[in-house]
N, C-alpha and C positions, 0 to 999 in steps of 0.2 A: 487488729481484729482478732477476736478469740477464735481458736480452732475448735469449734464445738464438736466436730466429728471425732476428735481425739479424746474426748472426755470419757472416763470410765462410767459404768452404769450408775455408780453412787455419786459421781461428781455433781449431777444436777441437784441432788438432794443436799449435798454439802453447800452448793452455791445458793440454794434457796434459804437454808438456815443462816448462812452468812449475810445474805441480803436482808433477812428479817432482823437479825441482830443489829446490823448497820442502820436499818431504818429506825429501830427503837432508840439507838444512840444518837440519831439525828445526822448520820453520815451515810446517805444512801449509796449503795453499790451502783455504779454506772456501767453500761455496756456500750461499746462503740459499734455502730451499725452503718450499713449502706456504703461501705468501702470509702467513706469520707469521714472526717472527724465530726461525728454527730453523736453525742452521748445521751442516752436515755436511762432513767432509773429502771432497775429490773423489777420493781414493784409498782403496780398501778391498780386501777379499779375497773372492774366490769360492772355495767349498770343494769344488766338483766335482773328483773324482779326488785332489786333494792331501790332503784330510782323510778320504778313504775308506780308512781303515786299521783294523787290529785294535787290540787292547788291550796289545800289547807296549810296555813303558815306553821301550825304545830307539827304537822307531818313533814314539812320541808326543813324545819330547824335542824334535825339531826344530819340531814344531807349537807346542809351548809357547814356544819361542824366537821364533817368528813372532808369536805374540800379544804377547809382551813387547816386541818391536821395534815392533809397531803402536802399543802404548800409548806407548812412548818417543817415537815419531815423530808422534803425534797422529792417527793413522789409526784410526778406530774402527768402520768398517762391515764387518760380516760377512754375506755372502750365502750361503745354503744352501738345501736343498730335500730333501724325502723321496725324490725320484727320484735323489739323488746317493748312493744305497746307504747306507753307514754314516756318511757325512760329517756329516749333521745330528746324529746321536747323539754322535759324537766331539766336535763343537763344544760341545754341551751338557755333556758330561762334563768337558772341559777348562776351560770357563768356570766350572762349578760347583766343581770341585776346588780352584780357586785363587780362588774368590769374585770373579770378574771380570765377571759378567753386567752389572752396573750401569755398567761402563766402555764397553760396546759397544752400537752400534746394530745389532740383529740383525734381518735380513730373511730370511724363508723364503717358501715358495710352496705352493700347493695345485694339484695337477695332474690329479686325477681329475675326470671330467666328470659322473658320476652324482651328483645332489644328495644322495642318502642316504649316499653314501660320502664326500662332501666334509666333512661335520661330523666324521666319524670321523678323517679324515686331519688336519684342523685340530687336533683334540684330541690326537692322537698326537704331532704336532709339538711341542706344548707340553710333553708328558711327556718326550720324548727330549731336548728342549732344556733341560729342567729349569728351566722358568720359567713363571710364571702368565700372562705376556704377552710378545708380541714387539713390536718397533717397527714392522715393516712386513710385512703378509701380502699376497702377490701371487697373482693367477691366472696360472698358469704356461703358457707357450707357447700363447697364445690362438689358436684356429683359427676361431672363429665370432664375427663382429662383434656378434651379438645375444646373446652369452653374458652372463648376468646376474651382476652383482656383489652382488646382494642378500644372499647368504649371507655374504659377506665383511663387508658393512655390519652385519649382525646380530652377527657375531663382534666387530666394532669396538664396537658399542653395548653389548655384554656386557663390555667392558673387556679383551678378550683380545688386541687389537692397537691400536696408536696410529693407524696409517695403513693404507690398502688401495691396491692398484695392480694393474697388469697387466705381463706380460713377454713377450718373445719373443727368441730368439737369432739369428734370421735377418733381415738387412736387408730382404729382399723382403717381409717381413710388417709393416713399419712402417706402410704405408697402412691395413692392417686395424686396427692399434692406434689 
């Protein structure tokens, strides 16, 4: 497992450049995670905005090409969320129509804070992603350090996600996480 805390300030930039070069060469850089041997490419795709499209085949064709390029290049991580409008459903539809779900590590999020609505949002994500299980379910944009992950752990114990986690998009929230 990489000791990320020991990297210099420039190391992440060097790492990103190496990952990009390796991706272009067709040999993606992998990182071992979760304290067990489970390797993931360091380059994936976020679906906010880019996959928030309708059902027009001409509009979807470039997204299919992106998925093909990801597979060809060894990049298999797709990050989406219900808050990305239609993106989560489009990802599910594109993966299902081409039977690609097993080739990708699919991460999504739950953003609602009301416990009774969380289960419904989690269940809906599985429906629109057209899968019985996601690889990573994350608590989205955490604002409260005391917010419980218990409902995600229950989802995990039920076999509906492999891993659970937390996210935030602002650097200023890293201390909270």
